[in-house]
Each structure stands twice: as C-alpha cells, then as structure tokens.
C-alpha positions as CSV (number, residue, x, y, z in Angstrom):
1,X,-39.4,235.0,139.1
2,X,-35.8,234.6,139.1
3,X,-34.3,231.5,138.8
4,X,-31.4,229.8,141.0
5,X,-28.2,231.9,141.1
6,X,-25.5,229.9,139.0
7,X,-21.8,230.3,140.8
8,X,-19.2,231.0,138.3
9,X,-16.0,230.0,139.9
10,X,-13.0,232.1,140.1
11,X,-9.6,231.5,138.7
12,X,-8.2,230.9,142.4
13,X,-11.2,228.1,142.8
14,X,-10.0,226.5,139.3
15,X,-6.5,226.6,140.2
16,X,-7.1,225.0,143.5
17,X,-9.2,222.3,142.0
18,X,-6.4,221.4,139.4
19,X,-3.6,221.3,142.2
20,X,-5.8,219.1,144.1
21,X,-6.2,216.6,141.0
22,X,-2.8,216.7,140.5
23,X,-1.7,216.1,143.9
24,X,-4.1,212.9,144.0
25,X,-2.7,211.6,140.7
26,X,0.9,211.8,142.3
27,X,-0.4,210.2,145.5
28,X,-2.1,207.3,143.6
29,X,1.3,206.9,141.3
30,X,3.4,207.0,144.6
31,X,0.9,204.5,146.2
32,X,1.5,202.4,142.9
33,X,5.2,202.5,143.4
34,X,5.0,201.4,147.1
35,X,3.3,198.3,146.3
36,X,5.4,195.1,146.8
37,X,7.1,193.6,144.1
38,X,7.1,196.3,141.5
39,X,10.1,198.2,140.0
40,X,10.4,201.1,142.7
41,X,10.3,198.4,145.3
42,X,13.0,196.4,143.8
43,X,15.0,199.6,143.1
44,X,15.3,200.6,146.8
45,X,15.9,196.8,147.9
46,X,18.9,196.8,145.7
47,X,20.9,198.6,148.1
48,X,20.4,195.7,150.6
49,X,21.5,193.3,147.4
50,X,24.7,195.4,146.9
51,X,25.7,195.0,150.6
52,X,25.0,191.4,150.3
53,X,26.9,191.0,146.9
54,X,29.9,193.2,148.2
55,X,30.0,190.8,151.7
56,X,29.6,187.6,149.6
57,X,32.7,188.9,147.2
58,X,34.8,189.6,150.2
59,X,34.2,186.3,151.8
60,X,34.6,184.4,148.6
61,X,38.2,186.0,148.0
62,X,39.2,185.4,151.5
63,X,38.1,181.7,151.5
64,X,39.7,181.0,148.2
65,X,43.2,182.7,149.4
66,X,42.9,180.6,152.6
67,X,42.3,177.5,151.0
68,X,45.0,178.3,148.1
69,X,47.7,178.3,151.0
70,X,46.4,175.4,152.7
71,X,46.5,173.4,149.4
72,X,42.9,172.6,149.3
73,X,41.5,174.3,146.1
74,X,42.7,171.0,144.2
75,X,42.3,167.5,145.7
76,X,38.8,166.4,144.6
77,X,39.5,163.8,141.8
78,X,36.8,165.4,140.0
79,X,38.4,168.8,139.9
80,X,41.4,167.6,137.5
81,X,38.6,166.3,135.2
82,X,36.7,169.5,135.0
83,X,39.8,171.7,134.6
84,X,41.2,169.3,131.9
85,X,38.1,169.5,130.0
86,X,38.2,173.0,130.2
87,X,41.8,173.6,128.9
88,X,41.2,171.2,125.9
89,X,38.5,173.1,124.6
90,X,41.0,176.1,123.8
91,X,44.4,174.7,124.3
92,X,46.3,171.5,123.5
93,X,46.8,168.7,120.9
94,X,43.1,168.7,120.1
95,X,40.8,171.5,120.5
96,X,37.1,172.3,119.6
97,X,33.7,171.9,121.3
98,X,34.1,167.7,120.9
99,X,36.6,168.1,123.9
100,X,33.5,168.3,126.2
101,X,32.9,164.7,126.2
102,X,29.4,163.2,126.4
103,X,28.9,162.4,130.0
104,X,29.5,165.5,132.0
105,X,27.1,168.4,131.2
106,X,28.7,171.1,129.4
107,X,28.0,174.8,130.9
108,X,30.4,174.5,134.1
109,X,33.5,173.6,131.6
110,X,32.5,176.2,128.9
111,X,32.3,179.0,131.8
112,X,35.9,177.6,133.1
113,X,37.4,177.3,129.8
114,X,37.3,181.2,129.8
115,X,40.1,180.9,132.3
116,X,41.9,177.6,131.9
117,X,43.7,178.5,128.7
118,X,45.8,180.3,131.0
119,X,48.5,177.7,132.3
120,X,48.6,179.5,135.7
121,X,45.0,179.5,136.4
122,X,44.5,176.1,134.9
123,X,47.5,174.4,137.2
124,X,46.5,176.0,140.5
125,X,43.1,175.1,139.9
126,X,41.9,179.1,140.2
127,X,40.3,178.9,136.8
128,X,37.6,176.9,138.2
129,X,37.5,178.8,141.5
130,X,36.7,182.1,139.5
131,X,33.5,180.5,138.1
132,X,32.6,179.0,141.5
133,X,33.3,182.1,143.5
134,X,31.1,184.3,141.2
135,X,28.4,181.7,141.2
136,X,28.7,182.1,145.1
137,X,28.1,185.6,145.1
138,X,25.2,185.4,142.4
139,X,23.6,182.9,145.1
140,X,23.7,184.9,147.8
141,X,21.9,187.6,145.9
142,X,19.1,185.7,144.7
143,X,18.7,184.1,148.2
144,X,18.3,188.0,149.4
145,X,16.3,188.7,146.8
146,X,13.7,185.6,147.3
147,X,13.2,186.3,151.0
148,X,12.6,190.1,150.1
149,X,9.6,188.8,148.1
150,X,8.2,187.5,151.3
151,X,9.4,190.4,153.4
152,X,9.2,193.5,151.4
153,X,9.3,196.2,154.0
154,X,12.3,194.6,155.6
155,X,15.9,194.2,154.7
156,X,17.1,192.2,157.7
157,X,15.8,189.1,156.9
158,X,17.1,188.8,153.6
159,X,20.4,189.4,155.4
160,X,19.8,186.6,157.9
161,X,18.9,184.0,155.1
162,X,22.1,185.0,152.9
163,X,24.4,185.0,156.0
164,X,23.0,181.4,156.4
165,X,24.4,180.6,152.9
166,X,27.3,182.7,152.8
167,X,28.8,181.8,156.2
168,X,28.6,178.1,155.8
169,X,32.1,176.8,156.4
170,X,31.8,173.7,153.8
171,X,30.2,176.2,151.3
172,X,33.3,178.5,151.7
173,X,35.4,175.8,150.8
174,X,33.4,174.5,148.1
175,X,33.0,177.8,146.2
176,X,36.9,177.9,146.1
177,X,36.9,174.7,144.0
178,X,36.7,173.9,140.4
179,X,33.6,171.7,141.0
180,X,30.4,172.3,139.2
181,X,27.8,172.7,142.1
182,X,27.9,176.4,142.5
183,X,27.0,177.4,138.7
184,X,24.2,174.8,139.2
185,X,23.1,176.4,142.4
186,X,23.4,180.0,141.0
187,X,20.8,179.2,138.0
188,X,18.6,176.9,140.2
189,X,18.0,179.8,142.3
190,X,17.6,182.2,139.5
191,X,14.7,179.7,138.2
192,X,13.2,179.7,141.5
193,X,13.5,183.6,141.9
194,X,11.4,184.1,138.5
195,X,8.8,181.4,139.4
196,X,8.1,183.3,142.7
197,X,8.4,186.7,141.0
198,X,6.0,185.5,138.3
199,X,3.3,184.1,141.0
200,X,3.8,187.3,143.3
201,X,3.5,189.8,140.3
202,X,1.8,187.7,137.5
203,X,4.0,189.1,135.0
204,X,4.8,186.3,132.4
205,X,8.3,187.9,131.9
206,X,9.4,186.6,135.2
207,X,8.3,183.0,134.0
208,X,10.3,183.3,130.8
209,X,13.4,184.5,132.7
210,X,12.7,181.2,135.0
211,X,12.4,179.2,132.1
212,X,15.9,180.4,130.7
213,X,17.5,179.7,134.2
214,X,16.2,176.4,134.4
215,X,17.6,175.5,130.9
216,X,21.1,176.6,131.8
217,X,20.5,174.8,135.3
218,X,20.1,172.0,133.2
219,X,23.3,172.3,131.4
220,X,25.2,172.0,134.9
221,X,24.1,169.0,136.8
222,X,21.4,166.1,136.2
223,X,19.6,167.4,139.3
224,X,18.6,170.4,137.2
225,X,16.8,167.8,134.8
226,X,14.9,166.8,138.0
227,X,14.4,170.6,139.1
228,X,13.1,171.7,135.7
229,X,10.4,168.8,135.5
230,X,9.2,169.7,139.0
231,X,9.1,173.4,137.9
232,X,7.1,172.5,134.9
233,X,4.5,170.5,137.0
234,X,4.0,173.1,139.2
235,X,3.5,176.0,136.1
236,X,-0.1,175.1,135.5
237,X,-1.0,175.0,139.2
238,X,0.5,178.5,139.9
239,X,-1.1,179.8,136.4
240,X,-4.7,178.7,137.5
241,X,-4.3,180.2,141.1
242,X,-3.2,183.6,139.8
243,X,-6.3,183.6,137.6
244,X,-5.1,182.5,134.3
245,X,-7.4,180.8,131.8
246,X,-6.9,177.3,130.5
247,X,-5.7,178.4,127.3
248,X,-3.4,180.9,128.6
249,X,-2.3,177.9,131.1
250,X,-1.4,175.9,128.5
251,X,0.6,178.3,126.7
252,X,2.5,179.3,129.8
253,X,3.2,175.6,130.8
254,X,4.5,175.0,127.1
255,X,6.5,177.8,127.2
256,X,8.3,177.0,130.0
257,X,8.4,173.2,128.9
258,X,10.1,174.3,125.4
259,X,12.6,176.4,127.1
260,X,13.1,175.3,130.5
261,X,13.1,171.7,129.5
262,X,13.0,170.4,126.1
263,X,15.8,172.9,124.5
264,X,18.6,171.8,127.3
265,X,17.6,167.7,127.1
266,X,17.1,167.4,123.3
267,X,20.1,169.6,122.5
268,X,22.1,167.2,124.8
269,X,20.8,164.1,123.4
270,X,21.5,165.4,119.8
271,X,25.0,166.3,120.8
272,X,25.6,162.9,122.3
273,X,24.3,161.3,119.3
274,X,26.8,163.3,116.9
275,X,29.9,163.1,119.5
276,X,29.1,159.2,120.7
277,X,27.0,158.0,118.4
278,X,24.1,157.5,121.0
279,X,21.6,160.0,122.2
280,X,21.6,158.1,125.7
281,X,25.4,157.9,125.8
282,X,25.5,160.1,129.0
283,X,23.1,157.7,130.6
284,X,24.5,154.4,129.4
285,X,27.5,154.8,127.7
286,X,31.2,154.0,128.9
287,X,32.2,155.9,132.0
288,X,28.6,157.1,132.7
289,X,27.1,156.9,135.9
290,X,25.5,153.5,135.1
291,X,28.6,152.2,133.8
292,X,30.9,153.3,136.9
293,X,28.2,152.1,139.5
294,X,27.9,148.7,137.8
295,X,31.6,148.3,138.8
296,X,31.3,149.3,142.4
297,X,30.6,146.6,144.8
298,X,31.2,148.5,148.4
299,X,28.2,150.8,148.5
300,X,26.3,149.3,151.4
301,X,23.7,152.2,151.4
302,X,22.4,151.2,147.8
303,X,19.1,149.3,147.9
304,X,18.8,149.9,151.8
305,X,16.6,152.4,152.8
306,X,17.7,152.9,156.3
307,X,21.4,153.0,155.6
308,X,20.4,155.5,152.7
309,X,18.7,157.9,155.1
310,X,21.6,157.4,157.6
311,X,24.3,158.1,155.2
312,X,22.3,161.3,153.4
313,X,21.4,162.5,157.1
314,X,24.8,162.3,158.2
315,X,26.2,164.1,155.3
316,X,23.4,167.1,156.3
317,X,24.7,167.2,159.5
318,X,28.1,167.2,158.4
319,X,27.9,169.9,155.7
320,X,25.5,172.3,157.7
321,X,25.4,171.5,161.3
322,X,22.7,170.8,163.7
323,X,21.5,174.0,164.6
324,X,21.1,175.1,160.9
325,X,19.1,172.1,160.4
326,X,16.8,172.7,163.2
327,X,16.1,176.4,162.5
328,X,15.5,175.3,159.1
329,X,12.9,172.7,159.8
330,X,11.2,175.3,162.3
331,X,11.4,177.8,159.5
332,X,9.7,174.9,156.7
333,X,7.0,174.7,159.5
334,X,6.1,178.5,159.8
335,X,6.5,178.6,155.8
336,X,3.9,175.9,155.5
337,X,1.4,177.5,157.7
338,X,2.2,181.1,156.7
339,X,2.0,180.8,152.9
340,X,-0.5,177.7,153.1
341,X,0.8,176.0,149.8
342,X,0.5,179.4,148.1
343,X,1.4,179.9,144.4
344,X,4.5,181.8,145.4
345,X,5.5,179.2,147.9
346,X,5.4,176.4,145.4
347,X,8.9,176.8,143.6
348,X,10.7,177.0,147.1
349,X,9.2,173.7,147.9
350,X,10.4,172.4,144.4
351,X,13.8,173.4,145.1
352,X,13.9,171.6,148.5
353,X,13.0,168.5,146.7
354,X,16.4,168.0,145.1
355,X,17.4,166.3,148.3
356,X,14.7,163.6,148.3
357,X,15.9,163.2,144.6
358,X,19.3,162.4,145.9
359,X,18.0,160.0,148.4
360,X,16.3,158.2,145.8
361,X,19.7,158.0,143.4
362,X,21.3,156.6,146.2
363,X,19.1,154.3,147.2
364,X,18.8,153.1,143.5
365,X,22.7,152.8,143.3
366,X,22.5,155.5,140.6
367,X,25.0,157.6,142.5
368,X,27.4,156.7,145.5
369,X,27.7,158.5,148.9
370,X,30.2,157.5,151.6
371,X,29.8,158.5,155.3
372,X,30.8,157.1,158.2
373,X,29.5,155.2,160.1
374,X,27.6,153.7,157.2
375,X,31.0,153.6,155.2
376,X,34.5,153.6,155.9
377,X,35.2,156.4,153.6
378,X,34.2,160.0,152.6
379,X,32.5,160.1,149.3
380,X,30.4,162.6,147.7
381,X,29.8,164.4,150.9
382,X,28.8,167.5,148.7
383,X,25.5,165.7,147.6
384,X,24.0,167.2,150.9
385,X,25.6,170.8,150.5
386,X,22.6,171.7,148.3
387,X,20.3,171.9,151.6
388,X,22.1,175.2,152.3
389,X,19.5,176.8,149.7
390,X,16.3,176.0,151.1
391,X,17.7,176.1,154.6
392,X,18.6,179.9,153.7
393,X,15.6,181.0,152.1
394,X,13.6,179.2,155.2
395,X,15.5,181.0,157.9
396,X,15.0,184.2,156.3
397,X,11.5,183.6,156.1
398,X,11.3,182.7,159.6
399,X,12.9,185.6,160.7
400,X,10.5,188.0,158.7
401,X,7.6,186.3,160.7
402,X,8.8,187.1,164.1
403,X,7.2,190.1,165.7
404,X,8.7,193.4,163.9
405,X,10.2,195.0,167.0
406,X,12.3,191.6,167.3
407,X,12.9,191.1,163.7
408,X,16.4,193.1,163.4
409,X,17.6,191.7,166.5
410,X,16.6,188.1,165.7
411,X,18.6,188.9,162.0
412,X,21.5,189.7,163.8
413,X,21.6,186.7,166.2
414,X,21.6,184.7,163.0
415,X,24.6,186.4,161.2
416,X,26.7,186.3,164.3
417,X,25.6,182.8,165.0
418,X,26.5,181.6,161.7
419,X,29.9,183.6,161.7
420,X,30.6,181.9,165.2
421,X,29.8,178.2,163.9
422,X,32.0,178.8,160.8
423,X,34.9,180.0,162.8
424,X,34.7,177.4,165.0
425,X,34.5,174.8,162.1
426,X,37.6,176.3,160.7
427,X,39.5,176.1,164.2
428,X,38.5,172.7,164.8
429,X,39.6,171.6,161.5
430,X,35.8,170.5,161.0
431,X,35.2,170.9,157.4
432,X,33.7,167.3,156.0
433,X,34.9,168.7,152.4
434,X,38.4,169.4,153.4
435,X,38.5,166.0,155.2
436,X,37.2,164.5,151.6
437,X,39.8,166.5,149.6
438,X,42.5,165.3,152.0
439,X,41.6,161.5,151.5
440,X,41.2,162.0,147.6
441,X,44.8,163.6,147.8
442,X,46.1,160.8,149.7
443,X,44.6,158.6,147.4
444,X,46.1,160.1,144.3
445,X,49.9,160.1,145.6
446,X,50.7,157.2,143.0
447,X,49.4,159.6,140.3
448,X,51.2,162.4,141.7
449,X,54.6,160.6,141.4
450,X,54.1,159.5,138.0
451,X,52.9,163.3,136.9
452,X,56.0,164.5,138.5
453,X,57.9,162.3,136.4
454,X,56.2,163.0,133.2
455,X,56.8,166.5,133.7
456,X,60.4,166.3,134.5
457,X,61.7,163.8,132.6
458,X,59.8,163.6,129.2
459,X,59.2,165.6,126.2
460,X,56.9,165.0,123.3
461,X,53.3,163.6,123.0
462,X,52.5,161.2,125.6
463,X,50.0,158.4,124.9
464,X,47.8,157.6,128.0
465,X,44.2,156.5,129.0
466,X,42.7,159.7,130.5
467,X,39.9,157.8,132.5
468,X,41.4,157.0,136.0
469,X,44.4,158.7,135.3
470,X,43.4,162.2,135.2
471,X,45.7,163.5,138.1
472,X,48.8,161.9,136.4
473,X,48.0,164.0,133.2
474,X,47.1,167.2,134.7
475,X,50.7,168.8,134.4
476,X,51.3,167.5,131.0
477,X,47.7,167.8,129.3
478,X,48.8,169.5,126.5
479,X,50.9,166.8,125.1
480,X,48.4,164.0,125.7
481,X,47.1,161.6,123.3
482,X,43.9,160.3,124.7
483,X,40.6,158.8,123.7
484,X,39.5,162.1,122.2
485,X,42.3,163.2,120.3
486,X,41.6,163.6,116.7
487,X,43.8,164.4,113.3
488,X,41.6,166.1,111.3
489,X,38.1,164.4,111.8
490,X,39.3,161.3,112.5
491,X,39.6,160.0,116.1
492,X,43.0,158.2,116.4
493,X,42.7,156.3,119.4
494,X,41.9,152.9,117.9
495,X,45.0,153.3,115.7
496,X,47.1,154.5,118.8
497,X,45.9,151.4,120.8
498,X,47.4,149.4,118.0
499,X,50.6,151.5,117.0
500,X,51.5,154.6,119.3
501,X,54.1,155.6,117.1
502,X,51.6,155.5,114.1
503,X,50.0,158.6,115.8
504,X,53.1,160.4,116.8
505,X,53.5,159.2,120.2
506,X,57.0,159.5,122.0
507,X,55.9,158.2,125.6
508,X,53.5,155.6,126.5
509,X,52.1,155.6,130.3
510,X,50.1,152.5,131.2
511,X,48.7,151.3,134.4
512,X,48.6,147.7,135.1
513,X,47.7,147.4,138.6
514,X,46.5,149.3,141.7
515,X,43.1,149.9,143.5
516,X,41.8,151.3,139.7
517,X,43.1,148.3,137.9
518,X,44.3,147.9,134.6
519,X,43.7,150.5,131.8
520,X,42.9,150.5,128.2
521,X,46.7,151.1,127.0
522,X,48.2,148.2,129.4
523,X,45.3,146.1,128.4
524,X,46.0,146.8,124.5
525,X,49.8,147.4,124.5
526,X,51.6,145.6,127.3
527,X,54.0,142.7,126.1
528,X,52.5,143.6,122.5
529,X,54.8,143.8,119.3
530,X,53.9,147.5,119.0
531,X,56.0,148.2,122.1
532,X,59.2,146.5,121.0
533,X,62.1,148.2,121.5
534,X,60.6,150.8,124.2
535,X,62.5,151.7,126.9
536,X,61.1,151.5,130.2
537,X,62.0,154.8,132.2
538,X,59.6,154.8,135.2
539,X,57.8,151.7,137.1
540,X,56.3,152.1,140.2
541,X,52.9,152.0,142.2
542,X,51.4,150.0,139.1
543,X,52.5,152.4,136.5
544,X,54.9,152.0,133.9
545,X,56.4,154.9,131.6
546,X,57.9,153.9,128.3
547,X,60.1,155.9,125.9
548,X,59.3,154.7,122.3
549,X,62.3,154.4,120.0
550,X,62.5,157.5,117.4
C-alpha cells in the first residue's frame, strides 16, 4: 500500500514563505520603533522640539533687546555682584578660581565669565543675559520633551506647555538679566526629564543623566540641594515600581546619591574649607544668608505662617497671574487622577515641591521676601517664578487629557491666551520683576553717583569694601582692591585696612552712613593715622573718596 504523499515545496512557494517572514520581521521592527519613548519616537518629536527652540530663541532675543532699551537689564542689586564675580575670574588685579567667593554657588558665575571678560558685555550686563537666554531656550525645550512623554502621539500639548513658560512676561524679563535662576531652572528640568524618562523606559542611562543634571543644579542655587535630596528619596520608590530587584535598587540609589548629591555638596564644602577656612562658611560665615538675615529686623513675614503664605501667594499671583495658577491647579488635579502617583509622575511632584521649600525658608527666616500688602517694598518676588516650571508641565498634561478632537484647539487657546496676557502685562507696565528692578535702581542712586565720579575723576588702584558697594565698584572693578585681593598667595586685605598705601592703593572709598551703615573701610580707616595727608575728592550720600598722597 502506498504511503501518504509528500508535497515538495516549489521554488515559488519557498520564495513566498521567505517574503512573508521578512515582512513580519520588518513589521515587528517598525512596531518597536513606534513604541512611546524609543529613539524613533524621539527622532520624530525633534521636529517639534526644533519649533519650540526657534520660537524660544526669537522671544529671548526680542525680550532682551526690549529690556536693554528700557534700561532694565541691570538693576537688581545682585546682578552687579554676579557680573563682578564673573569678571574677576579672568580679568582684574587678582584673577583665578578663588574670585568665585565662598557664598554664592559657582556654576552661573563660571558660565558668565566666558563673556564677562569682554568689557562691553560686562558693563551692559549682556554677559549674564547670554547665559540666562540660553538657559531659557533649554528650559522651553525640556518642558516640551517632558510633556511629550505623557503625550507621545500629540505635539500640541507640548507646544501649550512650552508657551506657558516662554510667554510669561516676568520670565521674559528675568531671562534677560544676569541672575542665576535660569541656569538652575534648566538643570532642574533636565534632572526631572531624566528621571521621568528612566521611569518610563526603565533605561538606567536616563537616571545617570538625571544625576549629572542634579549635580549641576546643586552648583547653581541652594534650592538645588533640596531638589537633589528629594529626587534621591524617590529613586528607590521608582526603582521598585518599575520592577528592579532590591540589590539593583540599592545600586541605582547609591549611584544617584553619589553623582547627584555628594559630588557637588562635598566639593563645595571642600572649596569653602580651602578658601574661607570653614567647610560650612557658605551657611554661617560672613555675608552668608544666615549672617545677613541676622541683621534684618523688618521682615514681618518671618515666623508668621499666615503672613508667609500671603506674601508668597501674592508673589505667585504677581509673577504668573490668576489664570495660569487656576489652570495649573486644575492640571495638578487631573495629573494626580490620571497618573495615580505612577513612577513617572513622582519627578514632576518633586519639582513642584520647591515652592513649599521656599515657604519654609521664608517662614524660618532663612530668606527674605517683600510683597505688598505684607511689606511696604518689593524684594525677591522672583522666589515664586519657579512655579512656572510645574505650571507649564501641568498645563500641557491637562491639554493632553482632553478629548482628541479638541486637543489642537485647546492648545491654540493656551498659546494665544498666554500671548494676550503677556502683551497686556507689557502694555500696562504690570511686570513685578521690572517694578522690583526699578525700586532697586532708585535705592542705588547714591552708589551710581559715586561710581560715576570714580570712573571720571580718579586713576590708579581703588581700595573699597565691595560688600554693599557693588554698584559703586561696577565701572572701576578692574582697579579695585577688596577683601579678595591677593599678592602672590597672600590675601592683603588686613594689611590694606591698616595701611592702604602699603598695598599700592591710590584712592580710598569708604561709606560712613546711609541705609547700609558704615562699611569695613570706614570703620578701620576713618580718622586713622594711615589717612594722614589724604585729600577728600568727593563727599556725598554718606560716601567719602580720598586721594592718597604719592
């Protein structure tokens, strides 16, 4: 009996089978490429990121030109300090890394020093503006990318969130100044983005990137230290939620702590120890926040929770407006419901915790704020500006959770609405940051007058106490002998306070009165034998300028 017939496949059948298998492999590969959060998705999303980057760049330049023409690039008292530190690193009587000082964190000054060596960029404040503007663009792109993680198939929510940040009127002014907030925002967002991407993709390389960004944020502002600590706490939570074993969780947490926290904190303490003689000089040393706050007596919000909340709440309203705050609050509610405290939601919540941290520092008297009607003056309204970061992300998230057919229209409404609010604020002179700068400029007129005199009527090295006289020293910084001046490896300030001529000073500036009180030079040298024969060249507003005999 014949057995069952065996069918021998023809060449055509084999070819069809191979073709089908090839098509299936290609289909699976393309499917993998379309999964959210992978390189293919990122490549397509880059077109949107380019749109955001170009838009942010145009806005940054236009805003900078506008505020340059209105005279509001410089004005914050601290802008002069930041620029002077940056310039001293590379230019002046004493240069080097020690000129960074041991109070303010170093990274913004190092970045500004790349431009502050140029006299024009230094005197106009553009040296700092360039750094802030670059950071502004980076922030906008990072906000867009963060939102795209939650909305991988739609670009319009990312545009909406980026617009909340980019079109904030006070943010546009602040990114034109030499302050250190924008670099901090950029690195804080980079750390947040890295953490979110790690939670979303489970790739530890993103956690490493987040730790490096956290390290850099810690070198910009002290809020970065709080942020780094909070991120470290959520690393093991995220690790366990994405399925990491306990040994892997410990290793990942240790890696983040080492790079994201310990490298910067230990490095800064070692630097303080070498420069100032104490690893905690930045906390308790002369001119530290604790030292300055100990001399303040008019901060009625300190120790009063109600007034602290009112002052910071008014700062939030002044910086962002009621509409942005309400939309962000709704976005937070939707975010909590939609994400249900998922692993990828925790970094955003940590980013938002910077605002409660500010409340705590203000309440504890570690940082001052001045907001009417709690105070009669404006001071540090920018402390609430950080709220733009979570507000932008939450707004983009809110738009992404609307019905698909209305998402583009909703995003357009956000963009147009933010543009309208910003234009209205400019037309009505409603920028709280500009009002604060204007008040600062008015309070510095005594220093402006003596600075103009020093620049026009003196020559040779000028001895002065830089603390509290930053604006007076600004145009003549390259000639200044101050408490950081060195000859060789020796600091000569103590010798200068005993005998200015012994360190080569031709001119002595001292402040004996005014709202800032007497400075160190007045206390040490006014009426002293070392000033015998000195000629008074200028005396006004509590300042005295002496020409020393040759």
